[in-house]
C-alpha positions, 0 to 999 in steps of 0.5 A, spaced: 541 496 511 536 491 507 531 491 512 530 499 511 526 498 505 521 493 508 520 498 514 519 504 509 514 500 505 510 498 511 510 504 514 508 508 508 502 503 507 500 504 514 501 511 513 497 511 507 491 507 510 491 512 516 491 518 511 485 515 507 481 514 513 482 521 515 480 523 508 474 519 508 471 521 515 469 514 517 471 510 523 474 504 519 481 505 520 482 497 520 479 497 513 483 502 510 489 499 513 488 492 511 486 495 504 492 499 504 497 493 506 494 488 501 495 493 496 502 494 498 503 487 497 500 486 490 505 492 488 511 488 491 508 482 487 508 486 481 514 489 481 519 483 484 515 477 481 511 478 475 515 484 471 522 483 475 523 490 474 527 490 481 529 485 486 529 486 493 536 489 494 534 495 490 529 501 493 525 501 487 520 496 489 518 500 495 515 505 490 511 500 486 508 498 493 506 504 495 503 505 488 499 499 489 497 501 496 494 508 493 490 504 487 487 499 492 485 505 497 482 509 491 478 503 489 476 501 496 473 508 497 470 508 490 466 502 490 465 500 497 458 499 499 454 505 502 449 503 507 
């Protein structure tokens, strides 16, 4: 049962990257997926290692992970170069 939250976090990060690619209308699925997964890792790191709000046995770190993914995707869409 402890792997279920990891599966949900990975699937959520991939889904958020896919949705961000669809919303922007560009064909950069690899870029948005990479940014989304990196943001999810950063959100996990903040929740579990920095602030110690949750442990890996709890489900709350998944929400932090997905929030980190959303924040990174918004920054990526706003600040990437538009050649």
